[in-house]
N, C-alpha and C positions, 0 to 999 in steps of 0.2 A: 236424433229428430226427423230425419229423412223422410217418415211416413208421414209426418203432418200436414195438411192440406193448403194450400195459397188460396185464400181467396178475393176476390174480387166484386166490380160492380152488377156481372150477371148472376152472380149468390145472394144479394141480397134478400131478403125477405124467407130463407128456406132453412130448413131445422138440420142442427147437424150434433153433435156428440162431440162435448168439450172437454177439456181434461182444465179443472181448475187448478191454477201452475202453486198457489201456495201451501192447497190441503191433499189437493193429488185426487179428489173427488170427480167421476164424472158424470155430467149430467143432460140432459137435453135442451137446448138453447135454439132460438133465432136468431141465425147473423144477420145485423140493419148496419148496412157501409153507410147511409148519409146522413138519417136521421130516424128516427122511432115515435111515429106518430107526425105530431108536428115539431118536434123539437130535434133542434139540427146538432151534428155529432159531429165535434173536431178530428174526433177517431172512430175510426169500426168498431163494432159492440156484439155482444153478444144481450141478447133479456131473454127475460122467462117468457115461453109464449102465451103462458095461463095468464102472468101479470105483467105486460110488458111495460105497463108506467109504473112499475115499481124501481125507482133510479139506484137504488140499493141493493139492486141483485143483478143490475148492469156490471158487465164482465167485458171490458176491453181486449181485440182481439191482438194477442201479442203478449198482452200486460200481467191481464189477470185469467185468462187464459186461452189453451190451441185449441183450433178444431183437429177431429181427431178423424170418423166418419158423417158421413152425409146422411143422413133421415131418411127416411122413404114415405112419403105422404101420401096420406089416402085411404 
């Protein structure tokens, strides 16, 4: 797992390809370090970029998903 990214505050709000740990699925998600919109987070997580308010799709960084690569925006 040495190829996985180590994310921090500077990565907040950026898109990443993540691997869902319990299924192995890879998907695009937005990294949130301290909050999603106005909802404070206890732990950093990834959210669906199309539906960030859908907390059922949030994946906690390191628990529910791991970052695989950055996604270019633009």
